[in-house]
C-alpha positions in Angstrom: 56.1 -0.5 8.2 53.8 -3.3 7.2 53.3 -6.3 9.5 54.8 -9.2 7.7 53.9 -12.7 8.9 54.2 -16.3 7.7 50.6 -17.5 7.6 49.9 -20.9 9.0 46.8 -22.2 10.7 48.6 -21.9 14.1 50.0 -18.4 13.5 46.7 -17.1 12.3 45.1 -18.4 15.5 47.7 -16.7 17.7 47.3 -13.4 15.8 43.6 -13.5 16.3 44.0 -14.2 20.0 46.4 -11.2 20.3 43.9 -8.6 18.9 41.5 -7.6 21.7 40.7 -4.1 20.6 40.9 -2.0 17.4 42.0 -3.6 14.1 45.3 -4.9 12.7 46.4 -5.9 9.2 49.1 -8.3 8.2 50.8 -9.3 4.9 52.2 -12.7 3.9 56.0 -12.6 3.8 56.2 -14.9 0.8 53.2 -13.4 -1.1 52.7 -9.6 -0.1 49.5 -9.3 -2.1 47.8 -11.6 0.5 46.5 -9.6 3.5 44.9 -10.7 6.7 42.7 -8.1 8.6 41.8 -8.9 12.2 39.4 -7.3 14.7 38.2 -8.7 18.0 35.1 -10.2 16.5 36.2 -11.2 13.0 39.1 -11.9 10.6 39.1 -11.7 6.8 41.4 -12.5 3.9 42.1 -9.8 1.3 44.1 -9.2 -1.8 45.7 -5.8 -2.2 47.3 -5.1 -5.5 48.1 -2.2 -7.8 46.2 -2.4 -11.0 48.6 -2.0 -14.0 48.7 1.6 -14.9 46.2 2.4 -12.1 45.6 2.6 -8.4 45.7 0.1 -5.6 42.7 -2.3 -5.4 41.5 -4.2 -2.4 39.4 -7.4 -3.0 37.8 -9.4 -0.2 38.4 -13.1 -0.5 36.4 -14.4 2.4 36.2 -14.9 6.2 39.0 -16.8 8.0 36.4 -19.0 9.6 35.3 -20.1 6.2 38.6 -20.2 4.4 41.8 -22.0 5.3 45.3 -20.5 4.8 45.9 -22.7 1.7 42.5 -21.9 0.2 43.1 -18.2 0.8 46.5 -18.4 -1.0 45.0 -20.2 -4.0 42.2 -17.6 -4.2 44.7 -14.8 -3.9 46.7 -16.2 -6.8 43.6 -16.3 -9.0 42.6 -12.8 -8.0 46.0 -11.4 -8.7 46.0 -13.1 -12.2 42.7 -11.5 -13.0 43.8 -8.1 -11.8 47.0 -8.3 -13.9 44.8 -9.2 -16.9 42.8 -6.0 -16.3 39.6 -7.5 -15.0 37.5 -5.4 -12.6 36.9 -7.7 -9.7 34.9 -5.2 -7.8 32.5 -4.8 -10.7 32.3 -8.6 -11.1 31.5 -8.9 -7.4 28.8 -6.3 -7.6 27.3 -8.1 -10.7 27.5 -11.4 -9.0 25.8 -10.1 -5.9 23.1 -8.5 -8.0 22.5 -11.7 -9.8 22.2 -13.6 -6.6 19.8 -11.1 -5.2 17.8 -11.1 -8.5 17.6 -14.9 -8.5 16.7 -15.2 -4.8 14.3 -12.3 -4.3 10.7 -13.5 -4.1 7.6 -11.7 -5.1 6.6 -11.2 -1.5 10.0 -9.9 -0.6 10.0 -7.5 -3.6 6.6 -6.1 -2.6 7.8 -5.7 1.0 10.8 -3.7 -0.1 8.6 -1.5 -2.4 6.0 -0.8 0.2 8.6 -0.1 2.9 10.6 2.3 0.8 7.7 4.0 -0.9 6.4 5.3 2.5 4.3 8.0 0.9 1.8 5.5 -0.5 -1.6 5.7 1.1 -2.5 2.7 3.3 -5.4 2.0 0.9 -3.0 1.9 -2.1 -0.7 -0.5 -0.2 -3.6 -2.8 0.6 -4.9 -2.8 -3.0 -1.4 -3.7 -4.3 -1.0 -6.6 -1.9 -4.5 -7.9 -2.5 -4.2 -7.8 -6.3 -0.8 -9.5 -6.2 -1.9 -12.2 -3.7 -5.1 -13.0 -5.7 -3.5 -13.0 -9.1 0.1 -14.1 -8.6 -0.2 -15.8 -5.2 1.5 -19.0 -6.4 4.6 -16.9 -7.1 4.6 -15.2 -3.6 7.4 -17.4 -2.3 9.1 -18.0 -5.6 11.8 -15.9 -7.3 10.4 -12.8 -8.9 12.5 -13.5 -12.0 10.2 -16.5 -12.7 7.5 -14.1 -13.7 8.5 -13.6 -17.3 6.5 -11.4 -19.6 5.0 -14.5 -21.2 3.8 -15.9 -17.9 2.4 -12.5 -16.8 0.5 -12.2 -20.1 -1.1 -15.6 -19.7 -2.0 -15.1 -16.1 -3.5 -11.7 -16.9 -5.6 -13.2 -19.6 -6.9 -15.9 -17.2 -7.6 -13.4 -14.5 -9.7 -11.4 -16.9 -11.9 -14.3 -18.0 -11.9 -17.0 -15.3 -12.5 -17.4 -11.6 -9.0 -18.6 -11.0 -8.7 -19.2 -7.2 -6.3 -22.1 -6.8 -3.2 -19.9 -7.2 -4.4 -17.2 -4.8 -2.5 -16.8 -1.5 -5.2 -15.6 0.9 -5.9 -16.2 4.5 -9.5 -17.4 4.5 -11.8 -19.5 2.4 -14.2 -16.6 2.1 -11.5 -14.4 0.6 -10.8 -17.1 -1.9 -14.5 -17.4 -2.7 -14.7 -13.7 -3.5 -12.2 -14.0 -6.3 -14.1 -13.5 -9.6 -13.1 -13.0 -13.2 -12.3 -9.3 -13.5 -10.5 -7.3 -16.2 -10.1 -4.4 -13.7 -8.4 -6.6 -11.1 -6.3 -8.3 -13.8 -5.0 -4.9 -15.0 -4.5 -3.7 -11.4 -2.4 -6.8 -10.5 -0.1 -6.3 -13.5 0.3 -2.6 -12.8 1.2 -3.3 -9.2 3.7 -6.0 -10.3 5.2 -3.6 -12.9 5.5 -0.9 -10.2 7.4 -3.3 -7.9 9.7 -4.5 -10.7 10.4 -1.0 -12.1 11.3 0.2 -8.6 13.7 -2.8 -8.0 15.3 -2.1 -11.4 15.9 1.5 -10.7 16.8 1.4 -7.0 18.5 -2.0 -6.6 19.9 -2.3 -10.1 18.3 -5.7 -10.7 18.2 -7.0 -14.2 14.4 -7.6 -14.4 12.3 -7.6 -17.6 9.4 -5.3 -18.4 6.7 -7.7 -17.1 3.9 -6.0 -19.0 5.7 -5.9 -22.3 3.7 -8.8 -23.9 0.4 -7.4 -22.7 1.1 -4.0 -24.2 2.4 -5.5 -27.5 -0.7 -7.6 -28.0 -3.1 -4.8 -26.7 -4.3 -7.2 -24.1 -5.1 -4.6 -21.4 -8.7 -4.8 -20.0 -9.2 -1.1 -20.6 -12.1 -1.1 -18.2 -14.4 1.9 -18.8 -14.9 4.3 -15.9 -18.0 3.4 -13.9 -20.9 5.7 -14.1 -23.3 3.9 -11.8 -25.1 6.1 -9.3 -28.4 6.2 -7.4 -30.7 8.2 -9.7 -34.4 8.8 -10.1 -36.7 7.0 -7.7 -33.8 4.8 -6.5 -32.3 7.5 -4.4 -35.3 8.2 -2.1 -36.0 4.5 -1.8 -32.3 3.9 -0.9 -32.3 6.6 1.7 -35.6 5.4 3.2 -34.3 1.8 3.4 -31.0 2.9 5.0 -32.6 5.2 7.6 -35.0 2.5 8.6 -32.2 0.1 9.7 -31.8 -0.5 13.4 -28.9 0.4 15.7 -26.0 -1.8 16.6 -26.6 -5.0 18.5 -23.4 -7.1 19.0 -22.1 -8.6 16.9 -24.2 -6.8 14.3 -22.9 -3.3 13.3 -26.0 -2.4 11.3 -26.2 1.1 13.0 -22.6 1.9 12.4 -22.8 0.8 8.7 -26.0 2.8 8.3 -24.5 6.0 9.7 -21.3 5.6 7.6 -23.4 5.0 4.5 -25.4 8.2 5.0 -22.1 10.1 5.8 -20.6 8.9 2.5 -23.7 10.1 0.6 -23.8 13.5 2.3 -20.1 14.3 1.9 -19.0 12.7 -1.3 -15.9 11.3 0.5 -14.0 8.2 -0.6 -14.4 5.2 1.6 -10.8 5.3 3.0 -11.3 9.0 4.0 -14.7 8.5 5.7 -14.5 5.0 7.2 -11.3 6.0 9.1 -12.8 9.3 10.5 -11.5 10.0 14.0 -13.2 12.1 16.7 -10.2 14.5 16.7 -11.0 15.3 13.0 -14.5 16.6 13.9 -14.9 20.3 14.7 -18.3 20.7 16.3 -17.9 24.5 16.7 -17.1 25.0 13.0 -19.5 22.2 12.0 -16.9 20.6 9.8 -14.5 17.7 9.5 -10.8 17.7 8.3 -9.4 14.6 6.8 -5.6 14.4 7.2 -3.4 14.2 4.1 -2.2 10.7 4.7 -5.7 9.4 4.3 -6.5 11.4 1.2 -5.8 10.3 -2.3 -4.4 13.7 -3.2 -2.1 13.7 -0.1 -3.5 17.1 1.1 -5.6 17.9 4.1 -9.3 18.1 3.2 -11.8 20.2 5.2 -15.5 19.9 4.5 -18.5 21.5 6.2 -21.3 19.3 7.4 -25.1 19.8 7.3 -27.4 19.5 10.3 -28.3 15.9 9.7 -24.7 14.8 9.8 -23.8 17.0 12.8 -26.8 15.5 14.7 -25.7 12.0 13.8 -22.1 12.6 14.9 -23.2 14.1 18.2 -25.5 11.1 18.9 -22.7 8.7 18.0 -20.3 10.4 20.4 -22.8 10.1 23.2 -22.8 6.3 22.7 -19.2 5.9 21.4 -17.8 2.4 21.5 -14.3 3.8 20.6 -12.6 6.9 21.9 -10.8 7.3 18.6 -12.9 6.1 15.7 -16.3 7.5 14.7 -17.2 4.3 12.8 -15.4 1.5 14.6 -15.5 -2.2 13.7 -15.9 -5.0 16.2 -13.8 -5.0 19.3 -10.9 -7.3 19.7 -8.7 -8.1 22.7 -5.0 -7.2 22.6 -2.7 -7.7 25.6 -5.6 -7.7 28.0 -7.4 -4.6 26.7 -10.2 -4.0 24.2 -9.0 -2.5 20.9 -11.1 -1.0 18.1 -10.1 -0.3 14.5 -11.9 1.6 11.8 -14.7 -0.4 10.0 -13.0 -2.3 7.3 -15.9 -3.0 4.9 -19.7 -3.1 4.6 -21.0 -6.6 5.3 -23.0 -8.6 2.8 -25.7 -9.0 5.4 -26.0 -5.2 5.7 -26.0 -4.7 1.9 -28.8 -7.3 1.5 -31.0 -5.4 3.8 -31.3 -2.4 1.5 -34.2 -2.9 -0.8 -36.4 -0.7 -3.0 -40.2 -0.2 -2.5 -41.0 -3.5 -4.3 -38.6 -5.4 -2.0 -35.9 -5.9 -4.6 -32.2 -5.5 -3.6 -30.6 -2.2 -4.6 -27.2 -2.7 -6.3 -24.7 -0.2 -5.1 -21.2 0.3 -3.7 -19.6 2.9 -1.4 -18.1 4.7 -4.4 -21.5 4.9 -6.1 -22.5 7.2 -3.3 -19.6 9.5 -4.1 -20.8 9.6 -7.8 -24.4 10.1 -6.7 -23.5 13.1 -4.4 -21.3 14.8 -7.0 -24.0 14.2 -9.7 -26.6 15.8 -7.5 -24.4 18.8 -6.8 -23.6 19.3 -10.5 -27.4 19.1 -11.2 -27.9 22.0 -8.7 -25.5 24.1 -10.9 -22.8 24.2 -8.2 -19.7 25.8 -9.7 -17.1 23.6 -11.1 -14.5 25.0 -8.6 -16.7 24.2 -5.6 -17.5 20.8 -7.0 -13.8 20.0 -7.4 -13.1 21.3 -3.9 -15.8 19.1 -2.4 -14.5 16.1 -4.4 -10.9 16.9 -3.3 -9.8 16.8 -7.0 -6.6 18.5 -7.9 -6.8 22.0 -9.4 -3.0 22.6 -9.6 -3.1 22.8 -13.4 -6.0 25.4 -13.4 -4.6 28.9 -13.3 -7.9 30.5 -12.4 -8.4 28.1 -9.4 -5.1 29.4 -8.0 -6.9 32.8 -7.5 -9.7 31.3 -5.4 -9.2 31.2 -1.7 -9.5 27.8 0.1 -12.4 28.8 2.4 -14.3 25.9 3.7 -17.4 28.1 4.4 -17.9 28.7 0.7 -18.8 25.0 0.4 -21.4 25.1 3.2 -24.3 26.1 1.0 -23.7 23.4 -1.6 -23.3 20.8 1.2 -26.5 21.8 3.0 -28.4 21.8 -0.3 -27.1 18.3 -1.0 -28.3 17.2 2.4 -31.8 18.6 1.9 -31.9 16.9 -1.5 -31.0 13.6 0.0 -33.3 13.7 3.0 -36.1 15.6 1.4 -37.1 19.2 1.2 -39.4 18.8 4.2 -36.6 17.8 6.5 -35.6 21.1 7.9 -36.0 19.8 11.4 -33.6 17.0 12.3 -35.1 14.3 14.5 -32.4 11.7 15.3 -33.3 8.1 15.2 -34.1 6.4 18.5 -30.9 4.5 19.2 -30.4 1.4 21.3 -27.3 0.8 23.4 -24.4 -0.8 21.6 -22.7 -2.1 24.8 
């Protein structure tokens, strides 16, 4: 039998005091559609009504702490009227909730949801998305995401392509703001990151958000940046290698030696920055003379094993003898955390380090870490290394290649190309490895 009660402020208070465990539900004597559900920690008003020609429906009206008996009765009357008219109150509530979430969700919150739930994204990808959104749409970071209409996105994209727009950026340091330059590539990257976030929220949260890139696509406004081809070719390569090898070891707070060794490691392995800079001692196999980069740090999300030549093995052994970090091969500067010294992987090459690398005439050599990857792969291709071995060294996908599926994944078959690459980089006469004299980094 249902528990019928005459609801007054006093009777509701007594009923709540009576319930110390479990849950109880009561109906109004004079209005059976109005229900009160009580538990030891909360109490709520509901309407329970059979939809004409359908099943029973329960609609939450509100918390007792927020709604008086009279207010609950009035709300119940309205709800019953809508149900009798055939309105779907549950669907209306979902739509209202989605609208509130849509209007209240900021760009920063939307990105946080996307990055948290897309847990298979590489750390480098997450950092790139956040950097591009902060530098291009930073002034919308704490504003509703819905404010970024296709028209506003188109205009901001156009500005980011052609001007050093810095005022809108949401970055932590003045140096980070100063680094913002006009860039078609970064403009495209920011809009693609924004579109990825918006599309995810539309699909997974059911939010009614527009296609933010619609206007850019319609007006053919994408930057369409051509793939870079810059590499160290001709006389530039030996001059570059000579300049890098001549740099001194680490002296706090200067990490010249660490950056020098990482630069040569990039050049001799064709690894991406995120894979090489984060190298850990546990990933180095001295017996097999190889390294294995874990899948989470690789763009292709697969473990990547690569043999090393004698120069790189000698460098790694020397670095381990003088290791500042028991985890990272190329650690950045130390920081103190809870009374102990902590090291993270080197985050980037410093401008001071880059400015030290000059050609034979003393002019600065223009290069980036990814140029070293292009240089290494170009050298290997010029040596007539097979396309399959080249792809294996580059860690490029071969899933669509049927023939590649017949070739075993043997890291040793890559040793000869890697050793030839090292000899080409350091010179044919460098069969004997003489490690640089190193100074203590303590």
